[in-house]
The first five atom37 places (N, CA, C, CB, O) and aatype in JSON, in Angstrom:
{
  "aatype": [12, 15, 1, 6, 14, 14, 3, 0, 3, 9, 9, 15, 3, 6, 6, 10, 16, 6, 10, 10, 0, 3, 0, 6, 7, 16, 16, 14, 6, 6, 9, 6, 1, 15, 0, 0, 16, 10, 6, 9, 19, 14, 1, 6, 1, 16, 16, 9, 19, 3, 9, 3, 0],
  "atom_mask": [
    [1, 1, 1, 1, 1],
    [1, 1, 1, 1, 1],
    [1, 1, 1, 1, 1],
    [1, 1, 1, 1, 1],
    [1, 1, 1, 1, 1],
    [1, 1, 1, 1, 1],
    [1, 1, 1, 1, 1],
    [1, 1, 1, 1, 1],
    [1, 1, 1, 1, 1],
    [1, 1, 1, 1, 1],
    [1, 1, 1, 1, 1],
    [1, 1, 1, 1, 1],
    [1, 1, 1, 1, 1],
    [1, 1, 1, 1, 1],
    [1, 1, 1, 1, 1],
    [1, 1, 1, 1, 1],
    [1, 1, 1, 1, 1],
    [1, 1, 1, 1, 1],
    [1, 1, 1, 1, 1],
    [1, 1, 1, 1, 1],
    [1, 1, 1, 1, 1],
    [1, 1, 1, 1, 1],
    [1, 1, 1, 1, 1],
    [1, 1, 1, 1, 1],
    [1, 1, 1, 0, 1],
    [1, 1, 1, 1, 1],
    [1, 1, 1, 1, 1],
    [1, 1, 1, 1, 1],
    [1, 1, 1, 1, 1],
    [1, 1, 1, 1, 1],
    [1, 1, 1, 1, 1],
    [1, 1, 1, 1, 1],
    [1, 1, 1, 1, 1],
    [1, 1, 1, 1, 1],
    [1, 1, 1, 1, 1],
    [1, 1, 1, 1, 1],
    [1, 1, 1, 1, 1],
    [1, 1, 1, 1, 1],
    [1, 1, 1, 1, 1],
    [1, 1, 1, 1, 1],
    [1, 1, 1, 1, 1],
    [1, 1, 1, 1, 1],
    [1, 1, 1, 1, 1],
    [1, 1, 1, 1, 1],
    [1, 1, 1, 1, 1],
    [1, 1, 1, 1, 1],
    [1, 1, 1, 1, 1],
    [1, 1, 1, 1, 1],
    [1, 1, 1, 1, 1],
    [1, 1, 1, 1, 1],
    [1, 1, 1, 1, 1],
    [1, 1, 1, 1, 1],
    [1, 1, 1, 1, 1]
  ],
  "atom_positions": [
    [[0.86, -1.19, -0.03], [0.05, -0.2, -0.07], [0.93, 1.29, -0.02], [-0.93, -0.44, 1.09], [1.76, 1.48, 0.87]],
    [[0.69, 2.19, -0.97], [1.42, 3.39, -1.07], [1.05, 4.48, -0.03], [1.24, 3.9, -2.43], [-0.1, 4.64, 0.38]],
    [[1.98, 5.12, 0.3], [1.62, 6.2, 1.51], [1.61, 7.36, 0.72], [2.73, 6.35, 2.85], [1.43, 8.35, 1.43]],
    [[1.75, 7.66, -0.67], [1.69, 8.84, -1.27], [0.35, 9.32, -1.2], [2.15, 8.77, -2.55], [-0.59, 8.53, -1.16]],
    [[0.19, 10.59, -1.19], [-1.2, 11.41, -1.23], [-1.95, 11.05, -2.47], [-0.98, 13.07, -1.22], [-1.37, 10.69, -3.5]],
    [[-3.39, 11.18, -2.35], [-4.05, 11.22, -3.68], [-3.72, 12.3, -4.47], [-5.43, 11.21, -3.58], [-3.38, 13.38, -3.97]],
    [[-3.81, 12.1, -5.81], [-3.46, 13.37, -6.75], [-4.32, 14.68, -6.48], [-3.7, 12.97, -8.33], [-3.93, 15.79, -6.84]],
    [[-5.35, 14.49, -5.93], [-6.24, 15.63, -5.72], [-5.82, 16.66, -4.64], [-7.55, 15.12, -5.37], [-6.19, 17.83, -4.57]],
    [[-4.82, 15.89, -3.67], [-4.37, 16.75, -2.79], [-3.03, 17.56, -3.04], [-4.29, 16.05, -1.7], [-2.54, 18.41, -2.3]],
    [[-2.58, 17.14, -4.2], [-1.33, 17.65, -4.56], [-1.42, 19.23, -5.17], [-0.73, 16.61, -5.62], [-2.26, 19.55, -6.02]],
    [[-0.55, 20.06, -4.68], [-0.69, 21.32, -5.16], [0.73, 21.76, -5.88], [-1.12, 22.26, -3.96], [1.75, 21.11, -5.64]],
    [[0.75, 22.84, -6.74], [1.87, 23.12, -7.37], [2.89, 24.04, -6.33], [1.45, 23.83, -8.72], [2.5, 24.58, -5.29]],
    [[4.07, 24.07, -6.77], [4.91, 24.89, -5.96], [4.58, 26.37, -5.97], [6.25, 24.69, -6.38], [4.9, 26.98, -4.95]],
    [[4.04, 27.01, -6.9], [3.53, 28.14, -6.79], [2.32, 28.27, -5.66], [3.15, 28.46, -8.09], [2.25, 29.16, -4.82]],
    [[1.49, 27.31, -5.81], [0.34, 27.32, -4.94], [1.0, 27.36, -3.39], [-0.66, 25.94, -5.26], [0.6, 28.14, -2.53]],
    [[1.99, 26.47, -3.2], [2.51, 26.12, -1.89], [3.2, 27.49, -1.45], [3.57, 24.79, -1.94], [3.17, 27.8, -0.26]],
    [[3.78, 28.25, -2.32], [4.41, 29.41, -1.98], [3.49, 30.54, -1.67], [5.27, 29.75, -2.99], [3.77, 31.4, -0.83]],
    [[2.43, 30.53, -2.34], [1.36, 31.52, -1.92], [0.64, 31.23, -0.69], [0.37, 31.65, -2.94], [0.14, 32.16, -0.06]],
    [[0.55, 29.98, -0.26], [-0.24, 29.6, 0.8], [0.87, 29.85, 2.03], [-0.87, 27.99, 0.6], [0.41, 30.22, 3.1]],
    [[2.1, 29.68, 1.92], [2.9, 30.04, 2.88], [3.15, 31.61, 3.14], [4.03, 29.38, 2.6], [3.25, 32.11, 4.26]],
    [[3.22, 32.21, 2.09], [3.3, 33.74, 2.08], [2.17, 34.31, 2.9], [3.21, 34.33, 0.58], [2.36, 35.14, 3.79]],
    [[0.98, 33.83, 2.59], [-0.31, 34.27, 3.28], [-0.21, 33.82, 4.6], [-1.62, 33.74, 2.64], [-0.72, 34.61, 5.39]],
    [[0.26, 32.85, 5.09], [0.3, 32.21, 6.53], [1.25, 33.09, 7.13], [0.77, 30.59, 6.65], [1.03, 33.43, 8.3]],
    [[2.38, 33.57, 6.48], [3.25, 34.24, 7.33], [3.2, 35.62, 7.2], [4.52, 33.82, 7.17], [3.98, 36.29, 7.87]],
    [[2.3, 36.24, 6.32], [2.07, 37.62, 6.18], [2.98, 38.29, 5.5], [0.0, 0.0, 0.0], [3.28, 39.44, 5.82]],
    [[3.58, 37.59, 4.35], [4.66, 38.26, 3.67], [4.27, 37.88, 2.18], [6.22, 37.75, 4.17], [3.17, 37.38, 1.93]],
    [[5.17, 38.12, 1.26], [5.07, 37.97, -0.33], [5.54, 36.72, -0.69], [5.88, 39.01, -1.16], [6.3, 36.1, 0.05]],
    [[5.13, 36.26, -1.84], [5.55, 35.02, -2.21], [7.14, 35.21, -2.7], [4.53, 34.42, -3.35], [7.91, 34.26, -2.65]],
    [[7.55, 36.51, -3.19], [8.78, 36.83, -3.53], [9.84, 36.54, -2.31], [8.74, 38.27, -3.98], [10.91, 35.93, -2.41]],
    [[9.32, 37.08, -1.19], [10.14, 36.83, 0.08], [10.26, 35.53, 0.4], [9.64, 37.46, 1.23], [11.33, 35.16, 0.87]],
    [[9.23, 34.62, 0.22], [9.33, 33.18, 0.51], [10.33, 32.56, -0.47], [7.92, 32.47, 0.41], [11.12, 31.71, -0.04]],
    [[10.34, 32.91, -1.7], [11.13, 32.36, -2.62], [12.68, 32.89, -2.4], [10.52, 32.71, -4.01], [13.61, 32.12, -2.63]],
    [[12.89, 34.12, -1.97], [14.27, 34.4, -1.53], [14.65, 33.59, -0.3], [14.44, 35.88, -1.25], [15.73, 33.0, -0.35]],
    [[13.9, 33.48, 0.82], [14.11, 32.83, 1.84], [14.46, 31.27, 1.49], [12.99, 33.05, 2.68], [15.49, 30.78, 1.95]],
    [[13.78, 30.66, 0.84], [13.88, 29.47, 0.29], [15.27, 29.18, -0.27], [12.9, 29.37, -0.67], [15.86, 28.13, 0.01]],
    [[15.8, 30.17, -1.11], [16.9, 30.03, -1.78], [18.06, 29.88, -0.85], [17.04, 31.09, -2.67], [18.99, 29.18, -1.25]],
    [[18.16, 30.42, 0.34], [19.1, 30.27, 1.29], [19.25, 28.97, 1.93], [18.88, 31.16, 2.18], [20.31, 28.61, 2.44]],
    [[18.2, 28.27, 1.89], [18.22, 26.86, 2.58], [18.81, 25.83, 1.81], [16.87, 26.38, 2.9], [18.7, 25.68, 0.6]],
    [[19.54, 25.04, 2.71], [20.28, 23.79, 1.97], [19.22, 22.68, 2.04], [21.81, 23.24, 2.78], [18.98, 22.24, 3.16]],
    [[18.52, 22.16, 0.95], [17.43, 21.26, 0.76], [18.1, 20.06, 0.37], [16.38, 21.73, -0.24], [18.58, 20.07, -0.76]],
    [[18.24, 19.04, 1.06], [18.75, 17.72, 0.72], [17.77, 17.04, -0.18], [19.01, 16.87, 1.97], [16.58, 17.06, 0.13]],
    [[18.18, 16.44, -1.29], [17.33, 15.37, -1.98], [16.7, 14.27, -1.09], [18.18, 14.66, -3.01], [17.38, 13.61, -0.29]],
    [[15.55, 14.13, -1.24], [14.9, 13.03, -0.23], [15.47, 11.62, -0.3], [13.35, 12.85, -0.53], [15.21, 10.76, 0.54]],
    [[16.41, 11.41, -1.52], [17.1, 10.33, -1.76], [18.16, 10.0, -0.48], [17.76, 10.55, -3.13], [18.45, 8.86, -0.1]],
    [[18.66, 11.23, 0.1], [19.71, 11.49, 1.07], [19.23, 11.64, 2.41], [20.45, 12.64, 0.73], [20.04, 11.87, 3.3]],
    [[17.83, 11.53, 2.69], [17.33, 11.99, 3.83], [17.24, 10.69, 4.87], [15.95, 12.72, 3.52], [17.18, 9.52, 4.49]],
    [[17.26, 11.07, 6.07], [16.96, 10.02, 7.19], [15.63, 10.35, 7.63], [18.0, 10.04, 8.47], [15.4, 11.49, 8.02]],
    [[14.57, 9.3, 7.6], [13.39, 9.36, 8.3], [13.32, 8.94, 9.84], [12.53, 8.58, 7.57], [13.62, 7.79, 10.18]],
    [[12.98, 9.73, 10.6], [12.74, 9.58, 12.03], [11.38, 9.51, 12.51], [13.32, 10.6, 12.68], [10.49, 10.34, 12.29]],
    [[11.29, 8.43, 13.21], [9.7, 8.06, 13.93], [9.75, 8.76, 15.1], [9.31, 6.38, 14.34], [10.3, 8.24, 16.07]],
    [[9.19, 10.02, 15.17], [9.26, 10.77, 16.53], [8.08, 10.09, 17.49], [8.98, 12.53, 16.3], [8.12, 10.27, 18.71]],
    [[7.22, 9.46, 16.99], [6.18, 8.69, 18.14], [6.76, 7.36, 18.71], [4.64, 8.25, 17.42], [6.12, 6.76, 19.57]],
    [[7.84, 6.93, 18.3], [8.33, 5.64, 19.05], [8.82, 5.83, 20.23], [9.31, 4.94, 18.42], [9.23, 4.87, 20.89]]
  ]
}
């Protein structure tokens, strides 16, 4: 059984940026500038931690 979300729940990067900007009371451009400074590791190199254990 896949743990992937249904396609209906997937939003675009632009939609996510707009939602984050609205939630933070800033502009999508500021969200994009801030994201550019983050070091985002590809998910193939990530470690999943179960915090409920």
